[in-house]
VMD Tcl script that draws the C-alpha trace (Angstrom):
set ca {
  {2.39 181.20 82.85}
  {4.24 178.63 80.78}
  {1.29 176.53 79.58}
  {2.82 175.96 76.16}
  {6.10 174.60 77.53}
  {7.36 171.09 76.87}
  {7.82 168.70 79.80}
  {10.30 165.86 80.28}
  {9.24 163.35 82.94}
  {12.02 161.47 84.77}
  {11.44 158.32 86.84}
  {14.19 156.72 88.92}
  {13.55 153.02 89.52}
  {15.11 150.12 91.39}
  {13.55 146.66 91.73}
  {9.93 147.82 91.70}
  {8.72 146.76 88.27}
  {5.00 146.68 89.06}
  {5.10 150.08 90.74}
  {7.10 151.44 87.81}
  {4.35 150.27 85.44}
  {1.72 152.05 87.51}
  {3.72 155.28 87.57}
  {4.28 155.19 83.82}
  {0.58 154.56 83.14}
  {-0.34 157.67 85.12}
  {2.23 159.75 83.25}
  {1.02 158.59 79.84}
  {-2.59 159.48 80.67}
  {-1.95 162.99 81.95}
  {-4.33 165.69 80.70}
  {-1.20 167.73 79.91}
  {0.92 165.52 77.68}
  {4.63 165.12 78.39}
  {6.98 165.41 75.44}
  {9.59 162.96 76.71}
  {9.87 160.22 79.33}
  {13.22 159.18 80.79}
  {13.55 156.09 82.97}
  {16.75 155.72 84.99}
  {17.17 152.09 86.06}
  {19.46 151.75 89.08}
  {20.68 148.31 87.95}
  {17.46 146.48 88.87}
  {17.52 142.70 89.22}
  {13.76 141.99 89.28}
  {13.10 141.80 85.55}
  {12.69 145.55 85.09}
  {15.41 145.52 82.44}
  {13.51 143.09 80.22}
  {10.25 144.98 80.68}
  {11.82 148.35 79.88}
  {14.04 147.26 77.00}
  {11.65 144.84 75.24}
  {8.19 146.27 75.86}
  {8.16 149.83 77.07}
  {9.67 151.71 74.12}
  {7.04 150.79 71.52}
  {4.22 151.21 74.04}
  {5.27 154.76 74.93}
  {5.88 155.62 71.27}
  {2.23 154.74 70.57}
  {1.32 157.77 72.71}
  {3.55 160.03 70.60}
  {6.01 160.49 73.46}
  {9.80 160.31 73.15}
  {11.38 157.65 75.35}
  {14.85 157.28 76.83}
  {15.97 154.41 79.04}
  {19.30 154.49 80.85}
  {20.38 151.43 82.82}
  {23.19 152.21 85.26}
  {26.12 149.82 85.71}
  {25.55 149.79 89.47}
  {23.02 150.99 92.02}
  {23.84 154.65 92.66}
  {20.88 155.18 94.96}
  {18.14 157.72 94.43}
  {20.68 160.55 94.52}
  {22.78 159.07 91.73}
  {19.69 158.17 89.73}
  {18.23 161.67 89.89}
  {21.60 163.17 89.01}
  {21.72 161.01 85.86}
  {18.10 161.84 85.07}
  {18.62 165.59 85.28}
  {21.75 165.23 83.16}
  {19.72 163.42 80.47}
  {17.07 166.14 80.63}
  {19.70 168.78 79.91}
  {20.49 166.94 76.66}
  {16.84 167.27 75.61}
  {15.04 170.31 74.24}
  {12.34 170.31 76.93}
  {11.57 173.38 79.03}
  {10.55 171.68 82.28}
  {11.60 168.53 84.10}
  {9.13 166.49 86.17}
  {10.94 164.34 88.75}
  {9.65 161.30 90.65}
  {10.49 157.90 92.14}
  {8.87 154.70 90.90}
  {6.71 154.07 93.99}
  {4.57 157.20 93.67}
  {2.18 158.27 90.94}
  {0.47 161.53 89.90}
  {-3.24 162.22 89.63}
  {-4.19 162.43 85.96}
  {-4.59 166.24 86.13}
  {-1.49 166.81 88.29}
  {0.87 168.01 85.58}
  {-1.74 170.30 84.04}
  {-2.21 172.14 87.34}
  {1.53 172.36 87.98}
  {2.28 173.75 84.53}
  {-0.46 176.37 84.93}
  {1.17 177.50 88.19}
  {4.76 177.37 86.92}
  {6.88 180.44 86.37}
  {10.17 180.67 84.53}
  {11.97 179.98 87.82}
  {9.65 177.16 88.91}
  {10.59 174.62 91.57}
  {7.09 173.53 92.47}
  {5.42 170.33 93.51}
  {2.05 168.74 94.24}
  {0.64 167.86 97.63}
  {1.77 164.28 98.35}
  {-1.03 162.12 99.73}
  {-1.20 158.62 101.11}
  {-2.24 156.27 98.31}
  {-4.40 154.27 100.72}
  {-6.74 156.88 102.27}
  {-5.99 159.94 100.09}
  {-6.85 162.26 102.98}
  {-3.60 162.00 104.91}
  {-0.27 163.37 103.73}
  {2.25 160.70 102.91}
  {4.97 162.83 104.51}
  {4.30 165.40 107.24}
  {4.92 168.96 106.09}
  {6.26 171.71 108.32}
  {5.11 175.19 107.34}
  {7.98 177.60 106.66}
  {9.04 179.75 109.63}
  {6.61 177.88 111.87}
  {6.37 174.91 114.21}
  {3.06 173.90 112.61}
  {3.13 170.46 111.01}
  {0.48 169.34 108.52}
  {-0.49 165.66 108.53}
  {-3.89 165.73 106.82}
  {-5.67 167.71 104.13}
  {-8.10 168.87 106.83}
  {-5.22 170.72 108.49}
  {-5.23 173.05 105.47}
  {-8.90 173.99 105.92}
  {-11.96 173.46 103.75}
  {-10.49 175.45 100.85}
  {-7.30 173.38 100.74}
  {-7.39 173.14 96.94}
  {-6.79 176.89 96.78}
  {-3.76 176.70 99.07}
  {-0.26 177.39 97.80}
  {2.40 176.63 100.40}
  {5.15 179.12 99.65}
  {8.69 178.03 100.37}
  {7.57 174.43 100.92}
  {7.96 171.46 98.59}
  {8.41 167.69 98.89}
  {11.13 167.38 96.25}
  {11.45 164.51 93.79}
  {7.81 163.51 94.36}
  {6.33 164.94 91.17}
  {8.43 168.10 91.40}
  {8.30 170.36 88.31}
  {11.49 172.37 87.74}
  {12.26 174.83 84.96}
  {15.31 174.54 82.75}
  {16.35 177.98 83.97}
  {16.59 176.69 87.56}
  {18.46 173.54 86.54}
  {20.95 175.61 84.55}
  {21.54 177.77 87.63}
  {21.68 174.97 90.20}
  {23.35 172.16 88.25}
  {22.82 168.46 88.90}
  {21.65 166.80 92.13}
  {24.61 165.65 94.22}
  {25.05 161.86 93.77}
  {27.30 161.38 96.82}
  {24.30 161.43 99.20}
  {23.19 158.03 97.81}
  {19.73 158.17 99.48}
  {17.98 160.73 101.70}
  {19.08 164.34 101.83}
  {19.97 164.82 98.17}
  {16.51 166.31 97.56}
  {16.95 168.70 100.52}
  {20.36 169.78 99.25}
  {18.98 170.38 95.75}
  {16.03 172.38 97.07}
  {18.26 174.59 99.21}
  {20.60 175.19 96.29}
  {17.58 176.18 94.20}
  {16.31 178.45 96.98}
  {19.57 180.36 96.88}
  {19.13 181.06 93.16}
  {15.76 182.70 93.80}
  {13.67 179.78 92.56}
  {9.91 179.91 93.12}
  {9.55 177.07 95.64}
  {5.93 176.16 96.33}
  {3.49 173.33 96.87}
  {0.38 173.57 94.70}
  {-2.22 171.83 96.85}
  {-4.75 171.40 94.03}
  {-2.22 169.17 92.25}
  {-2.30 165.68 93.74}
  {0.40 163.03 93.90}
  {0.05 159.70 95.68}
  {2.73 157.80 97.53}
  {2.81 154.94 100.06}
  {2.51 156.31 103.57}
  {5.33 155.25 105.85}
  {4.20 155.37 109.47}
  {7.70 155.66 110.91}
  {8.33 159.01 109.20}
  {7.75 162.06 111.34}
  {7.45 160.15 114.61}
  {6.65 162.31 117.59}
  {9.40 162.63 120.21}
  {10.62 164.78 123.10}
  {7.19 165.14 124.70}
  {5.54 165.78 121.33}
  {7.61 168.87 120.57}
  {9.78 167.32 117.85}
  {9.50 164.87 114.96}
  {12.03 162.29 113.79}
  {12.10 160.13 110.69}
  {12.72 156.59 111.88}
  {14.10 154.78 108.81}
  {13.14 151.17 108.25}
  {16.65 149.74 107.93}
  {20.29 150.40 108.85}
  {21.27 151.83 105.47}
  {18.47 154.40 105.52}
  {19.16 155.34 109.16}
  {22.85 155.83 108.43}
  {22.27 157.95 105.32}
  {19.50 159.93 107.01}
  {21.71 160.88 109.97}
  {24.87 161.53 107.95}
  {23.20 163.52 105.20}
  {20.98 165.55 107.49}
  {23.95 166.52 109.66}
  {25.79 167.68 106.53}
  {22.80 169.62 105.22}
  {22.06 171.28 108.57}
  {25.68 172.38 108.87}
  {25.82 173.59 105.27}
  {22.55 175.52 105.17}
  {21.70 176.33 108.79}
  {25.03 176.38 110.63}
  {26.93 174.07 112.96}
  {24.59 174.75 115.90}
  {21.63 173.34 113.96}
  {23.72 170.36 112.90}
  {24.60 169.63 116.53}
  {20.94 170.00 117.51}
  {19.97 167.47 114.85}
  {22.60 165.03 116.12}
  {21.30 165.44 119.66}
  {17.76 164.77 118.42}
  {18.91 161.58 116.71}
  {20.76 160.42 119.83}
  {17.77 161.21 122.04}
  {15.46 159.24 119.76}
  {17.75 156.20 119.76}
  {18.33 156.37 123.52}
  {14.95 157.37 124.96}
  {12.09 157.52 122.43}
  {12.77 154.12 120.87}
  {15.82 152.79 122.70}
  {18.20 150.78 120.53}
  {21.92 150.46 121.17}
  {22.46 149.30 117.60}
  {20.67 152.31 116.13}
  {22.52 154.66 118.48}
  {25.84 153.29 117.23}
  {24.73 153.81 113.62}
  {23.59 157.37 114.33}
  {26.88 158.12 116.10}
  {28.94 156.66 113.25}
  {26.91 158.60 110.69}
  {27.43 161.82 112.63}
  {31.19 161.27 112.80}
  {31.29 160.70 109.05}
  {29.10 163.76 108.54}
  {31.56 165.86 110.53}
  {34.38 164.51 108.37}
  {32.40 164.94 105.16}
  {32.97 161.26 104.36}
  {30.33 160.02 101.90}
  {31.91 156.63 101.20}
  {30.93 154.53 104.21}
  {27.28 153.83 103.37}
  {28.66 151.00 101.23}
  {29.21 149.06 104.48}
  {25.46 148.88 105.02}
  {24.77 148.40 101.32}
  {26.89 145.26 101.30}
  {24.96 143.85 104.26}
  {21.75 144.01 102.21}
  {23.15 141.99 99.31}
}
mol new
graphics top color blue
foreach p $ca { graphics top sphere $p radius 0.5 }
foreach p [lrange $ca 0 end-1] q [lrange $ca 1 end] { graphics top cylinder $p $q radius 0.2 }
display resetview
C-alpha cells in the first residue's frame, strides 16, 4: 500500500473550458487530496487561457493545492499534451501521477480507492462509465487473453465493485501511475498526436513489469461515444469509427504502428484488413477507405508527419 503517497493530477485540455471546470471541481473535492494540479493547455482559443491564468490559480491555492499551468505554443494533440504533463510531473516531488483529459471527471472517492490499491509499480485505473446513464461503460473493454467484451457493469456480475481486471486499463482516463514506472518508461510519445499514444505507453509500461489493472470500485465518468467499438464482420469483431477524418487517420496509422511494434506484422496486417473491411462493407465510404489506406501506408513507412494535412482542414 502507498496510502501516504503524494499525488500530482495532470489534465490535458483543448477548447473545452466548461468541461475543464467540471473536471477540476471533482479533483479539488476528492476524499484523498492531491498535492499538486497541473493543467496542460494545448493552445486553446475558447477563453480557457483567461480562465486558467486569471482565476484558477488563487481558487486552487485556497484548497492548499499547488498549481502549475503550462500553455503550449501550438496544439500538440493529446499525445503531446500528456508528454508535457508527465515531464512537468517529473520536476515535482510527488510520488504518483494521475492522468486525465478535460472531458472526463472522477467520482469523489475515485483517487482514494486507487491509492489504496496502488503498489510501487502501479499503472492502474478506474472503471470508465458513461456520464449519462452510469451503468454502461464509456469504452468497451476486452478482457485479457479473451474474446469477451464488457459493455455494461452488469457484465461484471453483481459483485462488480470487488472486481479487479488484471492486465486491463483504459489509460489516460484517471490513470494512476507511480514515479517508479514513469522513471522506467519515460515520457509518452508525442508523435502520435491523438489516439494510440496511450496504448503505446501502456505496452511500454507492461514490459517494465508494471502492475496494470482496472479497479472497478473506483469510478470515472466520460461521455459515451456510440461509434466506438462498433460491431462488424458478423458480430465477431469491433471497430472504433472515429467521428472525423483526423481521428480516423490517426487511429488507423497509430494502431497499425502499435500492432506491428507490440504484436508483430501479421497482427498489423490483420488490423489494416479490418479497417478496410469496415470502410468497404460495414459502413461503406470511399472517402474513409482512402484515408484508412493512406494512414496504413504512412504507418508502414513510420511517417508521423502527415496528420497535419487533416489538422489544417479543421482550421
